[in-house]
C-alpha positions as CSV (number, residue, x, y, z in Angstrom):
1,M,-58.7,14.9,-12.7
2,K,-57.8,11.3,-12.1
3,Q,-55.9,11.3,-15.4
4,K,-53.9,14.3,-14.3
5,I,-53.0,12.7,-11.0
6,Y,-51.9,9.6,-12.8
7,L,-49.7,11.5,-15.2
8,V,-48.1,13.5,-12.3
9,L,-47.3,10.2,-10.4
10,L,-46.0,8.6,-13.6
11,F,-43.7,11.6,-14.2
12,I,-42.5,11.5,-10.6
13,F,-41.8,7.8,-10.8
14,S,-40.1,8.1,-14.1
15,F,-37.9,11.0,-12.8
16,L,-36.9,9.0,-9.7
17,A,-36.1,6.0,-11.8
18,F,-34.0,8.1,-14.2
19,A,-32.2,9.8,-11.3
20,L,-31.4,6.5,-9.7
21,S,-30.1,5.0,-13.0
22,Q,-27.6,7.9,-13.2
23,L,-26.5,7.7,-9.6
24,P,-22.8,6.8,-9.5
25,A,-21.9,3.6,-7.6
26,S,-19.4,5.5,-5.5
27,V,-22.1,7.9,-4.2
28,A,-24.4,5.0,-3.4
29,V,-21.7,3.2,-1.4
30,Q,-20.9,6.4,0.5
31,V,-24.6,6.8,1.4
32,A,-24.8,3.2,2.5
33,Q,-21.4,3.1,4.3
34,G,-23.0,3.8,7.7
35,Y,-25.3,0.8,7.4
36,L,-22.5,-1.7,6.4
37,P,-20.4,-3.8,8.8
38,K,-17.1,-2.1,9.7
39,N,-15.1,-5.1,8.5
40,V,-16.3,-4.5,4.9
41,A,-14.1,-2.3,2.7
42,F,-14.3,-1.3,-1.0
43,G,-11.7,-0.4,-3.6
44,N,-12.2,1.9,-6.6
45,L,-15.8,2.0,-7.8
46,S,-17.0,2.9,-11.3
47,G,-20.3,2.8,-13.2
48,S,-23.8,3.4,-11.9
49,I,-25.9,1.8,-9.2
50,W,-27.5,-0.4,-11.9
51,Q,-24.4,-1.5,-13.8
52,G,-20.9,-1.0,-12.5
53,Q,-17.8,-2.6,-10.9
54,V,-15.5,-2.3,-7.9
55,S,-11.8,-3.2,-8.1
56,E,-11.8,-5.0,-4.7
57,V,-14.1,-6.0,-1.8
58,R,-12.4,-7.0,1.4
59,V,-14.2,-8.7,4.3
60,N,-11.7,-9.3,7.2
61,K,-8.9,-11.3,5.5
62,V,-10.9,-12.4,2.5
63,Q,-10.3,-10.4,-0.7
64,V,-12.4,-10.5,-3.9
65,F,-11.2,-8.6,-7.0
66,N,-13.0,-7.1,-10.0
67,V,-16.6,-7.4,-8.8
68,R,-19.1,-6.5,-11.5
69,W,-22.9,-6.3,-11.3
70,Q,-25.9,-5.6,-13.5
71,L,-29.3,-5.1,-11.8
72,E,-32.7,-5.6,-13.2
73,P,-34.8,-2.3,-12.5
74,M,-38.1,-4.0,-13.2
75,A,-37.5,-6.5,-10.3
76,L,-38.0,-3.5,-7.9
77,L,-41.7,-3.4,-8.9
78,T,-42.1,-6.8,-7.2
79,G,-40.1,-5.9,-4.1
80,N,-36.9,-7.7,-5.2
81,L,-33.4,-6.6,-5.9
82,A,-32.2,-8.9,-8.7
83,G,-29.5,-9.1,-11.2
84,D,-26.2,-10.8,-12.3
85,L,-22.9,-10.7,-10.4
86,T,-19.4,-11.8,-11.4
87,W,-16.1,-11.5,-9.6
88,G,-12.5,-12.4,-10.0
89,N,-10.5,-14.0,-12.9
90,P,-11.4,-17.7,-13.4
91,R,-8.0,-18.2,-15.1
92,A,-6.1,-17.0,-12.0
93,S,-6.2,-20.0,-9.7
94,E,-4.9,-17.9,-6.7
95,E,-8.0,-15.6,-7.0
96,M,-11.4,-16.2,-5.7
97,S,-13.8,-16.0,-8.7
98,G,-17.3,-16.8,-9.7
99,K,-20.6,-15.7,-11.0
100,S,-24.3,-15.9,-10.0
101,N,-27.8,-14.8,-10.9
102,F,-29.3,-13.5,-7.6
103,S,-32.5,-12.2,-6.1
104,L,-33.0,-10.5,-2.7
105,S,-36.5,-9.8,-1.3
106,L,-36.6,-6.3,0.1
107,L,-39.6,-7.4,2.3
108,D,-38.4,-10.4,4.2
109,Q,-34.6,-10.4,3.3
110,Q,-34.8,-13.9,1.7
111,A,-32.1,-14.5,-0.9
112,S,-31.9,-16.9,-3.8
113,L,-29.2,-17.9,-6.3
114,K,-29.3,-19.6,-9.6
115,D,-26.6,-20.9,-11.9
116,A,-23.9,-19.9,-9.4
117,V,-20.2,-20.9,-9.5
118,L,-17.6,-20.2,-6.8
119,R,-13.9,-21.0,-7.2
120,F,-11.2,-20.6,-4.5
121,E,-8.0,-22.2,-3.3
122,V,-8.1,-25.1,-0.8
123,E,-5.7,-23.1,1.5
124,Q,-8.5,-20.7,2.3
125,L,-10.7,-23.6,3.5
126,M,-7.9,-25.3,5.5
127,G,-7.6,-22.1,7.6
128,Q,-11.1,-22.7,8.9
129,L,-10.5,-26.3,10.0
130,N,-9.0,-27.3,13.4
131,L,-6.7,-30.1,12.1
132,P,-4.9,-32.5,14.5
133,L,-1.7,-32.1,12.5
134,P,-0.4,-29.1,10.4
135,V,-1.1,-29.7,6.7
136,K,0.0,-27.7,3.7
137,A,-2.2,-28.4,0.6
138,T,-2.9,-26.8,-2.7
139,G,-5.7,-27.2,-5.2
140,R,-8.8,-25.5,-6.4
141,V,-12.3,-25.9,-4.9
142,I,-15.2,-25.4,-7.2
143,F,-18.8,-24.9,-6.1
144,N,-21.5,-25.4,-8.7
145,I,-24.9,-24.3,-7.4
146,D,-28.0,-24.8,-9.6
147,E,-30.4,-23.4,-7.0
148,F,-30.2,-21.9,-3.6
149,E,-32.7,-20.4,-1.1
150,S,-31.6,-18.8,2.1
151,G,-32.8,-19.8,5.5
152,K,-31.8,-19.8,9.2
153,P,-28.9,-19.8,9.8
154,Y,-27.9,-20.4,6.2
155,C,-30.1,-22.3,3.8
156,Q,-33.6,-23.6,3.2
157,Q,-32.9,-25.4,-0.1
158,I,-29.8,-26.0,-2.2
159,K,-29.1,-28.1,-5.3
160,G,-25.5,-28.4,-6.4
161,D,-22.1,-30.0,-5.7
162,V,-18.5,-29.1,-4.8
163,F,-15.5,-30.5,-6.6
164,S,-11.8,-30.4,-6.3
165,P,-10.0,-31.8,-9.4
166,N,-6.6,-32.3,-7.9
167,I,-5.5,-31.7,-4.4
168,R,-1.7,-31.8,-3.6
169,V,-0.3,-32.2,-0.1
170,E,3.2,-31.5,1.1
171,G,4.8,-34.5,2.8
172,L,8.2,-35.2,4.3
173,T,9.6,-36.2,1.0
174,G,7.9,-33.6,-1.1
175,W,4.5,-32.9,-2.7
176,F,2.1,-35.7,-3.7
177,S,-1.4,-35.8,-5.1
178,I,-4.4,-37.3,-3.4
179,G,-6.5,-37.0,-6.5
180,E,-10.1,-35.8,-6.9
181,L,-12.6,-35.0,-4.1
182,G,-16.3,-34.4,-4.6
183,A,-19.4,-33.8,-2.5
184,D,-23.1,-33.3,-3.0
185,L,-24.6,-30.2,-1.3
186,N,-27.8,-30.1,0.8
187,C,-29.4,-28.3,3.7
188,K,-29.8,-29.9,7.2
189,S,-31.7,-28.0,9.8
190,G,-30.7,-24.8,8.2
191,D,-27.0,-25.6,8.1
192,L,-25.2,-25.9,4.8
193,A,-24.0,-29.5,4.5
194,A,-22.0,-31.6,2.1
195,V,-21.8,-35.4,1.7
196,V,-18.3,-36.4,0.5
197,Q,-18.4,-39.0,-2.3
198,P,-16.4,-42.0,-1.2
199,D,-14.6,-42.7,-4.5
200,N,-11.3,-40.9,-3.7
201,L,-7.8,-42.0,-2.9
202,L,-8.1,-41.0,0.7
203,G,-11.1,-43.3,1.1
204,L,-12.7,-40.4,2.8
205,Q,-16.4,-40.6,3.6
206,A,-17.7,-37.7,5.6
207,D,-20.6,-35.3,6.3
208,V,-19.5,-31.7,6.4
209,H,-21.6,-29.0,8.1
210,L,-21.3,-25.2,8.0
211,G,-23.0,-24.0,11.2
212,N,-23.4,-20.8,13.1
213,N,-20.6,-18.3,12.9
214,F,-19.1,-20.1,9.9
215,Q,-18.0,-23.0,12.0
216,F,-17.0,-26.1,10.0
217,K,-17.7,-29.6,11.4
218,V,-16.5,-32.8,9.7
219,A,-17.6,-36.3,10.8
220,G,-16.7,-39.5,9.0
221,N,-13.9,-41.9,8.4
222,V,-10.9,-42.3,6.1
223,K,-9.0,-45.3,4.8
224,P,-6.1,-44.3,2.5
225,D,-5.5,-46.1,-0.8
226,A,-2.4,-48.3,-0.9
227,S,-0.9,-46.2,-3.7
228,L,-0.5,-43.2,-1.3
229,P,2.8,-42.6,0.4
230,K,3.6,-44.4,3.7
231,E,3.5,-41.1,5.6
232,V,-0.2,-40.7,4.8
233,H,-0.9,-44.1,6.3
234,D,1.2,-43.1,9.3
235,A,-0.5,-39.8,9.7
236,V,-4.1,-41.1,9.8
237,K,-3.1,-43.2,12.9
238,F,-3.2,-39.9,14.9
239,L,-6.9,-39.8,14.2
240,G,-7.7,-42.6,16.6
241,R,-8.2,-46.4,16.4
242,P,-9.4,-47.9,13.2
243,D,-12.7,-49.9,13.0
244,A,-13.0,-53.5,11.9
245,Q,-12.8,-52.4,8.3
246,G,-9.6,-50.4,8.8
247,R,-11.2,-47.0,8.6
248,Y,-9.9,-44.2,10.9
249,P,-12.4,-41.7,12.5
250,V,-12.5,-38.1,11.3
251,N,-14.0,-35.6,13.6
252,L,-13.0,-31.9,13.1
């Protein structure tokens, strides 16, 4: 009798697993639409719930194109939703792009990432900062995240760095380069934080925090290199009085 019950349960589980594997991604999104935030919109979907892609995902003014996923069905047996995710075209600098291996606990909603890469334009970051002067800048920002574990409000643990190989700024006489900028990532009291490495032409040393409601805070100082245009040296004077070492305060 026990063997028959086991076989029946195995058949039911196998049938449900097969049915889910054949469920189109478009149907799954329609079912979940009522549970998603209203500011999230999807483009054309194809494939199944386990492996598929969507042409576009829009959250407010942020657009991500060509999102592709592949889930690991066996992870569900341990109460986790896990798989691989890729998005965008890494060769198109104007697009947000990246990839990640992810895991989401269905029990406590904890999320983790491994071997993640995120690329986007510096203009998208500038729009989140309250700068004392209007600044136009171009360049690519690249996040390399070896490991990440979510926490409140954002992270419990992170190992990685952020790097921008060449940032260009528009001045009164045209565009000029401020060179490379890099920072090491860490978690501070649940906030996502970055410590800017001081070896850059701006002489920028700063702690950057991403707090509640995606609010950026930057605290540090700056001392531009003599090779930068005069207008850069003039602009930093609006930041306040320099200290004894000629460094101007940065508080954004």
